[in-house]
Jmol script that loads the backbone (N, CA, C; Angstrom):
load data "model"
ATOM      1  N   MET A   1      80.127 101.033 103.713  1.00  0.00           N
ATOM      2  CA  MET A   1      81.289 100.212 103.770  1.00  0.00           C
ATOM      3  C   MET A   1      82.050 100.249 102.443  1.00  0.00           C
ATOM      4  N   LEU A   2      81.356 100.250 101.333  1.00  0.00           N
ATOM      5  CA  LEU A   2      82.044 100.279 100.044  1.00  0.00           C
ATOM      6  C   LEU A   2      82.844 101.562  99.859  1.00  0.00           C
ATOM      7  N   TYR A   3      82.295 102.666 100.315  1.00  0.00           N
ATOM      8  CA  TYR A   3      83.027 103.930 100.249  1.00  0.00           C
ATOM      9  C   TYR A   3      84.313 103.824 101.069  1.00  0.00           C
ATOM     10  N   ALA A   4      84.212 103.305 102.274  1.00  0.00           N
ATOM     11  CA  ALA A   4      85.379 103.151 103.150  1.00  0.00           C
ATOM     12  C   ALA A   4      86.408 102.220 102.517  1.00  0.00           C
ATOM     13  N   TRP A   5      85.958 101.163 101.865  1.00  0.00           N
ATOM     14  CA  TRP A   5      86.883 100.222 101.223  1.00  0.00           C
ATOM     15  C   TRP A   5      87.611 100.900 100.053  1.00  0.00           C
ATOM     16  N   ASN A   6      86.855 101.592  99.221  1.00  0.00           N
ATOM     17  CA  ASN A   6      87.443 102.206  98.031  1.00  0.00           C
ATOM     18  C   ASN A   6      88.331 103.408  98.338  1.00  0.00           C
ATOM     19  N   TYR A   7      88.032 104.127  99.407  1.00  0.00           N
ATOM     20  CA  TYR A   7      88.792 105.326  99.765  1.00  0.00           C
ATOM     21  C   TYR A   7      89.462 105.145 101.128  1.00  0.00           C
ATOM     22  N   PHE A   8      90.089 103.983 101.321  1.00  0.00           N
ATOM     23  CA  PHE A   8      90.730 103.644 102.585  1.00  0.00           C
ATOM     24  C   PHE A   8      91.865 104.614 102.905  1.00  0.00           C
ATOM     25  N   VAL A   9      92.210 104.721 104.185  1.00  0.00           N
ATOM     26  CA  VAL A   9      93.309 105.590 104.609  1.00  0.00           C
ATOM     27  C   VAL A   9      94.542 104.798 105.021  1.00  0.00           C
ATOM     28  N   LEU A  10      94.370 103.546 105.445  1.00  0.00           N
ATOM     29  CA  LEU A  10      95.482 102.676 105.825  1.00  0.00           C
ATOM     30  C   LEU A  10      95.189 101.265 105.331  1.00  0.00           C
ATOM     31  N   ALA A  11      96.251 100.530 104.987  1.00  0.00           N
ATOM     32  CA  ALA A  11      96.044  99.156 104.527  1.00  0.00           C
ATOM     33  C   ALA A  11      97.273  98.308 104.788  1.00  0.00           C
ATOM     34  N   ALA A  12      97.029  97.013 104.893  1.00  0.00           N
ATOM     35  CA  ALA A  12      98.095  96.018 104.992  1.00  0.00           C
ATOM     36  C   ALA A  12      97.711  94.868 104.072  1.00  0.00           C
ATOM     37  N   VAL A  13      98.666  94.399 103.299  1.00  0.00           N
ATOM     38  CA  VAL A  13      98.428  93.268 102.409  1.00  0.00           C
ATOM     39  C   VAL A  13      98.751  91.990 103.178  1.00  0.00           C
ATOM     40  N   ARG A  14      97.774  91.139 103.298  1.00  0.00           N
ATOM     41  CA  ARG A  14      97.995  89.859 103.977  1.00  0.00           C
ATOM     42  C   ARG A  14      98.515  88.824 103.000  1.00  0.00           C
ATOM     43  N   GLU A  15      97.955  88.790 101.804  1.00  0.00           N
ATOM     44  CA  GLU A  15      98.415  87.907 100.734  1.00  0.00           C
ATOM     45  C   GLU A  15      98.413  88.761  99.466  1.00  0.00           C
ATOM     46  N   PRO A  16      99.588  89.088  98.915  1.00  0.00           N
ATOM     47  CA  PRO A  16      99.661  89.986  97.761  1.00  0.00           C
ATOM     48  C   PRO A  16      98.703  89.608  96.633  1.00  0.00           C
ATOM     49  N   GLY A  17      97.890  90.580  96.226  1.00  0.00           N
ATOM     50  CA  GLY A  17      96.934  90.375  95.152  1.00  0.00           C
ATOM     51  C   GLY A  17      95.719  89.557  95.510  1.00  0.00           C
ATOM     52  N   GLU A  18      95.619  89.131  96.778  1.00  0.00           N
ATOM     53  CA  GLU A  18      94.511  88.256  97.155  1.00  0.00           C
ATOM     54  C   GLU A  18      93.726  88.724  98.373  1.00  0.00           C
ATOM     55  N   ARG A  19      94.414  89.168  99.432  1.00  0.00           N
ATOM     56  CA  ARG A  19      93.726  89.480 100.689  1.00  0.00           C
ATOM     57  C   ARG A  19      94.319  90.750 101.294  1.00  0.00           C
ATOM     58  N   GLU A  20      93.444  91.686 101.687  1.00  0.00           N
ATOM     59  CA  GLU A  20      93.898  92.938 102.281  1.00  0.00           C
ATOM     60  C   GLU A  20      93.099  93.294 103.527  1.00  0.00           C
ATOM     61  N   LEU A  21      93.764  93.997 104.414  1.00  0.00           N
ATOM     62  CA  LEU A  21      93.169  94.559 105.616  1.00  0.00           C
ATOM     63  C   LEU A  21      93.198  96.072 105.421  1.00  0.00           C
ATOM     64  N   ARG A  22      92.063  96.738 105.566  1.00  0.00           N
ATOM     65  CA  ARG A  22      92.000  98.179 105.336  1.00  0.00           C
ATOM     66  C   ARG A  22      91.245  98.882 106.464  1.00  0.00           C
ATOM     67  N   ILE A  23      91.604 100.139 106.673  1.00  0.00           N
ATOM     68  CA  ILE A  23      90.868 101.029 107.566  1.00  0.00           C
ATOM     69  C   ILE A  23      90.449 102.231 106.738  1.00  0.00           C
ATOM     70  N   GLY A  24      89.185 102.594 106.850  1.00  0.00           N
ATOM     71  CA  GLY A  24      88.662 103.743 106.126  1.00  0.00           C
ATOM     72  C   GLY A  24      87.462 104.314 106.850  1.00  0.00           C
ATOM     73  N   PHE A  25      86.915 105.386 106.308  1.00  0.00           N
ATOM     74  CA  PHE A  25      85.758 106.051 106.902  1.00  0.00           C
ATOM     75  C   PHE A  25      84.563 105.929 105.974  1.00  0.00           C
ATOM     76  N   ASP A  26      83.394 105.603 106.554  1.00  0.00           N
ATOM     77  CA  ASP A  26      82.186 105.524 105.743  1.00  0.00           C
ATOM     78  C   ASP A  26      81.589 106.915 105.552  1.00  0.00           C
ATOM     79  N   LEU A  27      80.455 106.988 104.898  1.00  0.00           N
ATOM     80  CA  LEU A  27      79.821 108.275 104.592  1.00  0.00           C
ATOM     81  C   LEU A  27      79.267 108.997 105.820  1.00  0.00           C
ATOM     82  N   HIS A  28      79.258 108.316 106.964  1.00  0.00           N
ATOM     83  CA  HIS A  28      78.818 108.925 108.218  1.00  0.00           C
ATOM     84  C   HIS A  28      80.011 109.209 109.136  1.00  0.00           C
ATOM     85  N   ALA A  29      81.212 109.177 108.558  1.00  0.00           N
ATOM     86  CA  ALA A  29      82.473 109.470 109.265  1.00  0.00           C
ATOM     87  C   ALA A  29      82.808 108.453 110.349  1.00  0.00           C
ATOM     88  N   ARG A  30      82.268 107.235 110.227  1.00  0.00           N
ATOM     89  CA  ARG A  30      82.631 106.163 111.153  1.00  0.00           C
ATOM     90  C   ARG A  30      83.865 105.462 110.620  1.00  0.00           C
ATOM     91  N   GLU A  31      84.811 105.207 111.498  1.00  0.00           N
ATOM     92  CA  GLU A  31      86.031 104.515 111.110  1.00  0.00           C
ATOM     93  C   GLU A  31      85.765 103.008 111.089  1.00  0.00           C
ATOM     94  N   LEU A  32      86.086 102.365 109.970  1.00  0.00           N
ATOM     95  CA  LEU A  32      85.810 100.939 109.788  1.00  0.00           C
ATOM     96  C   LEU A  32      87.078 100.144 109.570  1.00  0.00           C
ATOM     97  N   GLU A  33      87.098  98.973 110.134  1.00  0.00           N
ATOM     98  CA  GLU A  33      88.125  97.955 109.869  1.00  0.00           C
ATOM     99  C   GLU A  33      87.485  96.964 108.908  1.00  0.00           C
ATOM    100  N   MET A  34      88.179  96.631 107.820  1.00  0.00           N
ATOM    101  CA  MET A  34      87.613  95.734 106.816  1.00  0.00           C
ATOM    102  C   MET A  34      88.674  94.761 106.320  1.00  0.00           C
ATOM    103  N   VAL A  35      88.236  93.542 105.989  1.00  0.00           N
ATOM    104  CA  VAL A  35      89.114  92.557 105.371  1.00  0.00           C
ATOM    105  C   VAL A  35      88.398  92.077 104.116  1.00  0.00           C
ATOM    106  N   GLY A  36      89.153  92.039 103.015  1.00  0.00           N
ATOM    107  CA  GLY A  36      88.584  91.598 101.756  1.00  0.00           C
ATOM    108  C   GLY A  36      89.497  90.639 101.028  1.00  0.00           C
ATOM    109  N   VAL A  37      88.890  89.841 100.166  1.00  0.00           N
ATOM    110  CA  VAL A  37      89.621  88.879  99.352  1.00  0.00           C
ATOM    111  C   VAL A  37      89.244  89.138  97.891  1.00  0.00           C
ATOM    112  N   MET A  38      90.245  89.045  97.009  1.00  0.00           N
ATOM    113  CA  MET A  38      90.002  89.238  95.584  1.00  0.00           C
ATOM    114  C   MET A  38      89.369  87.986  94.996  1.00  0.00           C
ATOM    115  N   THR A  39      88.277  88.191  94.250  1.00  0.00           N
ATOM    116  CA  THR A  39      87.612  87.090  93.553  1.00  0.00           C
ATOM    117  C   THR A  39      87.706  87.363  92.052  1.00  0.00           C
ATOM    118  N   GLU A  40      87.153  86.498  91.260  1.00  0.00           N
ATOM    119  CA  GLU A  40      87.159  86.686  89.811  1.00  0.00           C
ATOM    120  C   GLU A  40      86.397  87.935  89.391  1.00  0.00           C
ATOM    121  N   THR A  41      85.439  88.364  90.197  1.00  0.00           N
ATOM    122  CA  THR A  41      84.609  89.516  89.834  1.00  0.00           C
ATOM    123  C   THR A  41      84.935  90.779  90.624  1.00  0.00           C
ATOM    124  N   GLY A  42      85.950  90.750  91.471  1.00  0.00           N
ATOM    125  CA  GLY A  42      86.329  91.921  92.255  1.00  0.00           C
ATOM    126  C   GLY A  42      86.518  91.557  93.717  1.00  0.00           C
ATOM    127  N   TRP A  43      86.580  92.577  94.565  1.00  0.00           N
ATOM    128  CA  TRP A  43      86.803  92.369  95.994  1.00  0.00           C
ATOM    129  C   TRP A  43      85.536  91.904  96.693  1.00  0.00           C
ATOM    130  N   LEU A  44      85.686  90.907  97.549  1.00  0.00           N
ATOM    131  CA  LEU A  44      84.615  90.451  98.438  1.00  0.00           C
ATOM    132  C   LEU A  44      85.042  90.843  99.847  1.00  0.00           C
ATOM    133  N   ILE A  45      84.314  91.762 100.458  1.00  0.00           N
ATOM    134  CA  ILE A  45      84.611  92.199 101.819  1.00  0.00           C
ATOM    135  C   ILE A  45      83.854  91.263 102.753  1.00  0.00           C
ATOM    136  N   TYR A  46      84.599  90.479 103.513  1.00  0.00           N
ATOM    137  CA  TYR A  46      83.944  89.471 104.357  1.00  0.00           C
ATOM    138  C   TYR A  46      84.010  89.798 105.846  1.00  0.00           C
ATOM    139  N   HIS A  47      84.630  90.919 106.190  1.00  0.00           N
ATOM    140  CA  HIS A  47      84.674  91.332 107.594  1.00  0.00           C
ATOM    141  C   HIS A  47      84.681  92.848 107.642  1.00  0.00           C
ATOM    142  N   ALA A  48      83.832  93.400 108.502  1.00  0.00           N
ATOM    143  CA  ALA A  48      83.830  94.845 108.727  1.00  0.00           C
ATOM    144  C   ALA A  48      83.332  95.094 110.144  1.00  0.00           C
ATOM    145  N   MET A  49      84.022  96.007 110.843  1.00  0.00           N
ATOM    146  CA  MET A  49      83.563  96.370 112.185  1.00  0.00           C
ATOM    147  C   MET A  49      84.055  97.768 112.522  1.00  0.00           C
ATOM    148  N   THR A  50      83.383  98.368 113.470  1.00  0.00           N
ATOM    149  CA  THR A  50      83.753  99.694 113.928  1.00  0.00           C
ATOM    150  C   THR A  50      83.692  99.708 115.447  1.00  0.00           C
ATOM    151  N   PRO A  51      84.656 100.301 116.102  1.00  0.00           N
ATOM    152  CA  PRO A  51      85.881 100.885 115.562  1.00  0.00           C
ATOM    153  C   PRO A  51      86.918  99.800 115.305  1.00  0.00           C
ATOM    154  N   PRO A  52      87.970 100.125 114.550  1.00  0.00           N
ATOM    155  CA  PRO A  52      89.039  99.152 114.314  1.00  0.00           C
ATOM    156  C   PRO A  52      89.681  98.721 115.631  1.00  0.00           C
ATOM    157  N   SER A  53      90.040  97.456 115.714  1.00  0.00           N
ATOM    158  CA  SER A  53      90.646  96.922 116.929  1.00  0.00           C
ATOM    159  C   SER A  53      92.118  97.321 117.038  1.00  0.00           C
ATOM    160  N   ARG A  54      92.649  97.208 118.234  1.00  0.00           N
ATOM    161  CA  ARG A  54      94.075  97.478 118.469  1.00  0.00           C
ATOM    162  C   ARG A  54      94.924  96.493 117.659  1.00  0.00           C
ATOM    163  N   LYS A  55      94.482  95.247 117.574  1.00  0.00           N
ATOM    164  CA  LYS A  55      95.203  94.227 116.809  1.00  0.00           C
ATOM    165  C   LYS A  55      95.322  94.637 115.335  1.00  0.00           C
ATOM    166  N   THR A  56      94.249  95.153 114.767  1.00  0.00           N
ATOM    167  CA  THR A  56      94.267  95.617 113.378  1.00  0.00           C
ATOM    168  C   THR A  56      95.215  96.788 113.205  1.00  0.00           C
ATOM    169  N   ARG A  57      95.139  97.754 114.108  1.00  0.00           N
ATOM    170  CA  ARG A  57      96.039  98.917 114.028  1.00  0.00           C
ATOM    171  C   ARG A  57      97.504  98.475 114.124  1.00  0.00           C
ATOM    172  N   ASN A  58      97.796  97.517 114.993  1.00  0.00           N
ATOM    173  CA  ASN A  58      99.169  97.013 115.137  1.00  0.00           C
ATOM    174  C   ASN A  58      99.629  96.305 113.865  1.00  0.00           C
ATOM    175  N   GLU A  59      98.754  95.511 113.264  1.00  0.00           N
ATOM    176  CA  GLU A  59      99.116  94.801 112.022  1.00  0.00           C
ATOM    177  C   GLU A  59      99.440  95.782 110.906  1.00  0.00           C
ATOM    178  N   ILE A  60      98.633  96.819 110.779  1.00  0.00           N
ATOM    179  CA  ILE A  60      98.877  97.822 109.737  1.00  0.00           C
ATOM    180  C   ILE A  60     100.160  98.588 110.043  1.00  0.00           C
ATOM    181  N   SER A  61     100.395  98.932 111.294  1.00  0.00           N
ATOM    182  CA  SER A  61     101.639  99.635 111.660  1.00  0.00           C
ATOM    183  C   SER A  61     102.867  98.809 111.315  1.00  0.00           C
ATOM    184  N   ARG A  62     102.802  97.505 111.596  1.00  0.00           N
ATOM    185  CA  ARG A  62     103.928  96.623 111.254  1.00  0.00           C
ATOM    186  C   ARG A  62     104.129  96.566 109.741  1.00  0.00           C
ATOM    187  N   ALA A  63     103.027  96.483 108.993  1.00  0.00           N
ATOM    188  CA  ALA A  63     103.114  96.423 107.527  1.00  0.00           C
ATOM    189  C   ALA A  63     103.715  97.698 106.952  1.00  0.00           C
ATOM    190  N   LEU A  64     103.459  98.824 107.601  1.00  0.00           N
ATOM    191  CA  LEU A  64     103.997 100.102 107.145  1.00  0.00           C
ATOM    192  C   LEU A  64     105.403 100.361 107.674  1.00  0.00           C
ATOM    193  N   GLY A  65     105.899  99.425 108.483  1.00  0.00           N
ATOM    194  CA  GLY A  65     107.240  99.565 109.027  1.00  0.00           C
ATOM    195  C   GLY A  65     107.327 100.505 110.217  1.00  0.00           C
ATOM    196  N   GLU A  66     106.184 100.766 110.840  1.00  0.00           N
ATOM    197  CA  GLU A  66     106.140 101.686 111.981  1.00  0.00           C
ATOM    198  C   GLU A  66     106.294 100.973 113.322  1.00  0.00           C
ATOM    199  N   GLY A  67     106.197  99.654 113.320  1.00  0.00           N
ATOM    200  CA  GLY A  67     106.215  98.915 114.587  1.00  0.00           C
ATOM    201  C   GLY A  67     107.560  98.331 114.949  1.00  0.00           C
ATOM    202  N   LYS A  68     108.624  98.856 114.390  1.00  0.00           N
ATOM    203  CA  LYS A  68     109.968  98.317 114.654  1.00  0.00           C
ATOM    204  C   LYS A  68     110.557  98.855 115.917  1.00  0.00           C
TER     205      LYS A  68
END
end "model"
wireframe off; spacefill off
backbone 0.3
color backbone group
């Protein structure tokens, strides 16, 4: 999961500098959906699942301006 978080392929910022939604691939080539929050010591990933949901893909598409 940490590899997927650090080398994500798509992301949407939910709260600038505080909370992000990311999609990335782990070391076994599984596509992961992850949500993390910035803490004083770095990112805390509090949600991860595979495969990413349609809702997550739609949120990222809207953030990238693709859902217009």
